[in-house]
C-alpha positions in Angstrom: 33.0 -33.7 23.7 34.1 -36.1 20.5 30.7 -38.3 19.9 28.5 -35.3 19.1 29.0 -31.1 17.9 30.8 -29.2 20.3 26.9 -27.7 20.7 24.8 -31.0 21.5 27.2 -31.4 24.4 26.6 -28.0 25.6 23.4 -29.5 26.0 23.9 -33.0 26.8 25.9 -32.0 29.8 23.4 -29.0 30.6 20.4 -31.9 30.8 22.8 -34.1 32.9 23.4 -31.6 36.2 19.8 -31.1 36.6 18.2 -34.6 35.8 18.1 -37.2 38.7 18.9 -40.0 36.6 18.0 -43.7 36.6 19.8 -46.7 36.4 19.5 -48.1 32.8 19.0 -51.7 32.4 21.5 -53.8 30.0 17.7 -54.2 27.5 16.3 -50.6 27.8 20.2 -49.6 27.1 20.3 -52.3 23.9 16.9 -50.7 22.5 18.2 -47.3 23.4 21.0 -47.5 20.9 18.4 -49.5 18.2 16.6 -46.1 17.9 19.1 -43.9 17.9 20.6 -45.7 15.2 17.0 -46.2 13.0 16.9 -42.3 13.6 19.9 -41.9 12.1 20.1 -43.8 9.4 16.3 -42.5 8.3 17.4 -38.9 8.9 20.7 -40.0 6.0 17.8 -41.6 4.0 15.7 -38.7 3.5 18.8 -35.8 3.2 19.3 -38.1 0.4 16.3 -38.5 -1.1 15.6 -34.6 -0.5 18.7 -34.4 -3.0 17.0 -36.6 -5.5 13.9 -35.7 -5.9 16.0 -32.3 -6.1 17.8 -33.6 -9.1 15.4 -34.7 -11.0 12.9 -31.8 -10.7 15.7 -29.7 -12.1 16.1 -31.8 -14.7 12.9 -32.1 -15.6 11.2 -29.1 -15.2 14.1 -26.3 -13.6 12.0 -23.3 -14.5 8.6 -25.3 -12.2 11.1 -26.3 -9.1 12.4 -22.8 -9.7 9.5 -20.8 -9.0 7.8 -22.8 -6.9 10.5 -25.6 -5.5 11.0 -29.1 -5.6 8.0 -30.3 -3.9 5.6 -28.7 -4.4 6.7 -28.7 -8.1 6.6 -33.0 -7.7 3.6 -33.0 -5.9 1.5 -31.1 -8.3 2.7 -32.7 -11.3 2.2 -36.7 -9.5 -1.4 -34.7 -9.3 -1.5 -34.2 -12.9 -0.3 -37.2 -13.4 2.8 -35.9 -16.0 4.2 -32.8 -16.9 2.2 -32.7 -20.1 -0.9 -33.2 -18.4 0.1 -30.4 -16.0 1.2 -28.1 -19.1 -2.7 -28.6 -20.1 -4.2 -27.1 -17.6 -5.1 -23.6 -17.4 -3.9 -21.6 -14.4 -6.8 -21.6 -12.5 -7.2 -25.4 -12.4 -3.2 -25.6 -11.1 -4.3 -22.8 -8.2 -7.0 -25.2 -7.0 -5.0 -28.6 -7.3 -5.6 -30.9 -4.5 -8.5 -29.1 -3.2 -11.0 -30.4 -4.8 -13.4 -32.0 -2.4 -12.8 -28.5 0.1 -14.5 -26.6 -3.9 -17.0 -29.5 -4.7 -18.5 -29.3 -1.3 -18.5 -25.0 -1.3 -20.2 -25.7 -5.0 -22.6 -28.1 -3.3 -23.2 -25.7 0.4 -23.3 -22.4 -2.7 -20.1 -20.8 -0.1 -16.6 -19.4 -1.1 -14.8 -21.3 -3.7 -10.9 -22.7 -2.1 -8.3 -19.6 -3.3 -5.8 -22.6 -3.5 -4.5 -26.1 -3.1 -1.3 -27.6 -3.3 -0.1 -24.2 -4.6 -1.0 -22.7 -0.8 3.0 -24.1 0.4 5.0 -22.3 -2.1 7.0 -20.9 -0.4 6.1 -16.9 -2.3 2.4 -17.7 -1.3 3.1 -18.7 2.6 5.9 -15.4 3.0 2.6 -13.3 2.3 0.1 -11.8 4.3 -3.0 -13.6 4.7 -4.9 -11.0 3.3 -2.3 -11.4 0.2 -2.0 -15.1 0.1 -5.0 -15.8 -2.6 -4.2 -12.8 -5.3 -0.7 -14.4 -4.7 -1.2 -17.1 -5.2 -3.5 -16.3 -8.7 -0.8 -14.6 -9.5 1.8 -17.5 -8.9 -0.5 -19.9 -10.4 -0.7 -18.2 -14.0 3.2 -17.5 -13.6 3.1 -21.6 -12.9 1.9 -22.9 -15.8 3.9 -20.9 -18.3 6.9 -21.9 -17.0 5.3 -26.3 -16.9 4.6 -24.8 -20.5 8.1 -24.4 -21.7 9.2 -27.1 -19.2 7.2 -29.4 -20.8 7.6 -28.4 -24.8 10.3 -26.3 -24.8 13.9 -27.0 -25.8 17.5 -26.4 -23.7 16.0 -25.4 -20.5 17.5 -23.4 -18.1 15.7 -22.8 -15.4 16.3 -18.6 -16.3 12.7 -17.9 -17.2 11.6 -19.9 -13.4 14.2 -16.8 -12.2 12.5 -13.9 -13.3 9.2 -15.2 -12.8 10.4 -15.3 -9.1 11.7 -12.7 -9.2 8.1 -10.3 -10.2 6.5 -11.9 -8.4 8.4 -10.9 -5.3 8.7 -7.6 -6.7 4.4 -7.7 -6.6 4.7 -8.8 -3.2 6.7 -6.2 -1.8 4.1 -3.6 -3.8 1.6 -4.9 -2.9 2.4 -4.7 1.6 3.5 -1.5 0.8 0.7 0.3 -1.0 -1.0 -1.5 2.1 0.9 0.6 4.3 0.7 3.7 3.0 -2.9 2.8 2.4 -3.4 2.5 6.0 -1.3 5.6 7.0 -3.8 8.6 6.0 -5.0 9.9 9.3 -8.6 9.7 7.0 -7.9 6.1 7.1 -11.1 4.5 9.2 -8.5 2.1 10.4 -5.8 5.0 10.8 -6.1 4.7 14.9 -6.1 1.3 14.6 -2.7 0.6 13.5 -1.2 4.4 14.1 -2.0 2.9 18.0 0.3 0.3 17.7 -2.2 -3.1 16.9 -1.1 -4.5 13.5 
């Protein structure tokens, strides 16, 4: 209990009670400790990298970072080559950035083109229902295009535009889902029986 948190200690005690147990050779013990040390170091390094990325992205592109998160924003900038290159792209390109192979394959086979690329990993797209992901991705790409241009060309950015834009998209998503629930709740709707029966 002095080495690990109390919750972890309880889990270890429970595991010990049901474990058959076996003798550990000295060589095995050395390797296990070395592996545990490496995992601990990698975890600390990952946390350090995450903090560094967050600080850099908030300094370089605060509005875009606030809107879609530092990891997705960093991937978009890296994919475009620079913040200025990303700012020059239209919203439709930002929406499918990272899905170029799927786009060209769809164009070649004359099938439906992809609705999103890297922007799919943004939390706003992730929390949307499947039927709304494409619409939210399109709206998010349009707003991301505005935010990145403001970050690249504006001055004294404090992330306020990103905060307002994120609130707007969250409200739009709630409105979409609310309208959908109202539409399926009408007795005249052909899907009413399905949803009224608890098969949502």
